[in-house]
N, C-alpha and C positions, 0 to 999 in steps of 0.2 A: 824763491819767489814768493811775492806776496800774502800776506796771511788771507786777503777775501779772495783773493784769485784761489786758494787752497780750497778756501771753503765754496767756493761755486764747484770746484772740482767733487769735490767729496759730495756735495747736492747733487750734482750729476749721477756719480757713481750711484751713490744711495739709490737716486730714484728709480734707475734700471736696475739695479738689485731687484729692489721692492717688486717693482714689474714683472720679471723672471719668478720671483717666490710667490707672487699674487698668481699669473698665468700657471704654474706648475700647481701648487693648490687646487687652480679652480680645476685643470685637465684631470688629475687623482681623483678629486670632487665628484668630475663627472663619469670616471672610467668606474666608482664606485657606483656609481647610483645605474649605469647600465648594467653591471655584474647580476642584478634582480631581475632585469627584464625580461620577457620573452621564455619563461622556464614555465614551463607546463606546472599546474596545482598537484598538490600532494593527495592524491585521493586513488581508490580505487573504485573498478566495478563490482559491483555484488554479487557473490556465488547464487545462482538460481538454486534453491531446496530440492533435491531428490524425491522423486514423489515413492512411498513407500510401497513395497511388495504386499500384497494384501495376501492373507492366508483363505486356501479356496475350505466350504464348507463338507463335510463328510458327508458320502453318498450317501442316497435314499436307498439304497439297495433293499436291506434288512425291512423295510418297511414293506417296499412291494414281494418282498418274499413272503414277509410274515402273513400278510392279507390273503396273498397268492395260496400259503398253505390253509388258511381257516379254510379256503372256499372250496378246496381238496378234500379239506377234512368233512366239511358237510356231504361235500357229493358222495364222498364214499361211506360215510352213516348212511345213507339214503339204501343203501345198499341191506340186502338182509342176513347175509352171510355173515356168520360171526368172525371169521379173519379179516372182512373189510369192515365191519366195528370196529374192532382192537389197532386195525392200522392208525382207523380214523382219529380214534382215541389218542394216537401216537403224535400222528400228522398237526391235529389240533392245538395239544400241549407245545409241540416244536415252534408252530406259527403264533402261541400267545406268549414264548419268550422271545423270538426274534422280534416281535413288537414292544415289548417290555424292553428287551436291548436298546432299539430307538428311542422307546419315551423315557427311560431315566439313562441313558448313555446318551447318543446319540445328539438327543436336542438339546440335554444342557453345553455338550461341547459346544454346539453351533451356536449357540447364543453367547455363550463364551467369545468364540471365533468373532462373532457379530458387534460383540463390544470392545474389542482390543480390535478391531479393521476400525470401527467409529472412530475410538479414540485416536488412531494414527493418522487417519484421515483430519481430522479436528486440528489434528497439529499441524500437518504440512499446510493445512487451508490457511492457519495464523502463521506458518512462517513464509508463506506464498504470497501473502497480503504485506508480510513485511520488508520483505523484498520487492513485490513492487513497487512499492512505497521510496524503497531506499535505491533501486533502477530511476524511476521518475527525477528521485533529487540529484545522480548520478550523471546522466541524460544533462540535466536542466544547467550543471554544474561544468558540466563538460563545454557547453553549448558557449554559456557563460566566457569559459578559460578560455575558448578559441576567440572570441570576440575582444577579450581582455589580450591575449596574444597579437591577435593582430592590430590592435592600439600601439601595443606596446614595440612591435616591429617599428612601426611609423616611427617612437619616439627613438628609439635607437638607434636609426638614421639621420632625426634630427642632430642626437646629442655626436655620433659620430663627425655631422659636418662641422658642428661647433668646434668640436676638440680639433680640428686639420686647420680650422681656422685661429684658433687660440695657441696650436702646435706653430702655424708660420711666423705669428707676431712671436714665437717666445722663440723660435731662430733667430730670428731679427735682431733681438735685447740682448742675445749671446753675442751677435757677433758685434752688435755694438759694445756691451760692455768689455771684449776680448781689444779691441781697440784704444777703450781710453783705458784697461789695465796697461797696456805695450805701450803705455807712455814712460812707464818705469816711475812711477810717481810715488807707487805702493808697493814696500817687498810684498815679492809672491804668498810669502806665509800667512798675512796678514787679507791678502782678497777673497773673501766672503763678508755676508751680508751683516752677521754680527759685528766684526771687527769695523767695518769701515761704517757703520751706523755710529759705534762708541767715539771713531775718530773724528765726526761729523760734529758731535757733543762737544768734544774737547777743542775744536777749533774754534768753535761758534762763541763758548763761553768765555772763551781767551783764557782756558786753563794752560795751554800750549801756542807755543809757535812753530814748531819743528814734531819734524817725526823723529828723527834722532835728538837722544838727549846731546844737549852741546857738550863740546869737552867738558872733562873734570868735574860734570855736574851732572843730574838727573833733571827729567820735567818733559820729554819729549813722549809724543804721542804711542810711538811702542812702549817705553817703559811704564808708562800708565794704565796702559794695557794690560802688559803682563802683570804687572801688579795687583792690579783688582782681582786677576783670575786667580794668579797663585791666594789671594785673601775672600774667593768666592765670592767678592762684591757684584758677580756681574752673573748672568744666567748668559751659557757659550752656545748649548746646544738647542737648536732650533725648536724639535719637538718639545722642550720643557718649557718655550717660552709661553706657550697659552696658558699653560697650568701655573704661572707665575707672572701674568700678565698687571696686574693691578699690583705686583712688587716690585715689579721695571720702569715702573712711569717714571720714576725721579731718577734713579740710578742708568736708566737705560732710553732716556727719551725718544731719540730716534727709530729705536729698533722698536720701541711701544706704538707710536704712531702707526710704524711699517706693517707691523701685524695687525693691527686694530682695522687699517684700512683695508687688508685683506681679508678681515673677517666680516665687514661690511662687504667684500665683495662678492665673497662666497653668499651669504645672504642673498645681494643682488642676484647673483648667477641663479641659485635656487629658484627664486621669484622669475626667473625670466625662462627657464626649463620650462616651471608650471604654467606660464602664460600662452609657450610655444604649444603646450598638451594641449591645455584647453582651444585655443584656434582649432588645432589638427583635428578635436573631437567634431566642432563645429563644422568642419569641412573644407577648414582651409589648408592644403597639401602646401602651398608653394614655401618649402623649407628654408630656401634660403631668405626668401622676403621677411618672414617669421624672426630669423635669428636678426638680419642685419637691422631691423626694428626695435630688437630685444634692449632691454636695459643694460646688461652687460655687456651686449657690444658697445652700445652705446661709451658705458666706462671705460671701453680698453680704449676704444679711437681717440676719446681725449688723452689716455693712459701715453698712447703710442706721439699722440702731437706734444704731450708736454715730454716724452722722452725726447723726442725729434729736439724739440727747443733747448733739453740742456745739451744732449752733442753738439749741436751744429756753437753752442755756447764753448765749447770746449775745444771744438776746432779753432775759434778764433783766440784762444788761451796758446793752442800749440803753435798759431804765426806769433803769439806775443814772447812763447819761451822758445821755441826751434821745436821740430816733430818730435823730440824725445829726450826725455828731460829728466834721466836717474836722479832723484835725490835719497834714496837711500839707501844707506850701507848695510852690514852687518846686523840682525836684527839684535836685542838684547838677549842671553840667556838667562 
């Protein structure tokens, strides 16, 4: 297989691997965004303060009793008998005692009860005012939250629609990639984004001309890749690639381009989602049309067209070299 055809094949594989990686990242981003939508805010309804139980004033029984006894004493004193005079004196003293008890005991006690009741009512009214204010804030927040949830449910619907659209495209890309790998040009061990990006760098730069090392020598793509991994000259785990993006620009240029394009696609995705949300707030409820006209849909439509073009080119190569062309042997250890 000529080197230029290997490069064309690797370009095709890398393009589809890139689309799959980008689509998976986009779907994951959408799911993460959707996870926080449509949920009630964390606020609680305030508790209404309990009205205090007020103490009752002491009875004025002793006042009326004392006055009644004084009147009785005056009445008895008006009689001319000695017995009634003595009796009126004791009744008079007893009446004064009841009045004194009321003046010096009952009245101060009632005054203290009134002060305590006034204080309790004052504190209750303050708490009630705070409660009414908190209740007003709560009801206002609840109303706003209900409106927010209502809008976010529409956003969830839009995200789910977009996820469905991207998932269909993802399945198509995975199907095409499976067909390309089934040509048998790349050993199954190396059928992943990081490896094929490195292979593309090797062949494009003329660092090697075959996947396997020639007999009794070194220099094949598999050997170069295994050697770079052994000496930790490349980043193999995708989750670490973004953290070391600037460091791989030279050592893993094709992978650097793939991840950079994906990061730009994620920015376009967030912009598209925000545009769709803004249009929904304006009253535009045609989600399908909004998604179809979005920046991210245009991006992935172009990627799908580009992917198809590469795939058609690979079908031409298949006709040139045969339907199955296994060019690998046992990978180096």
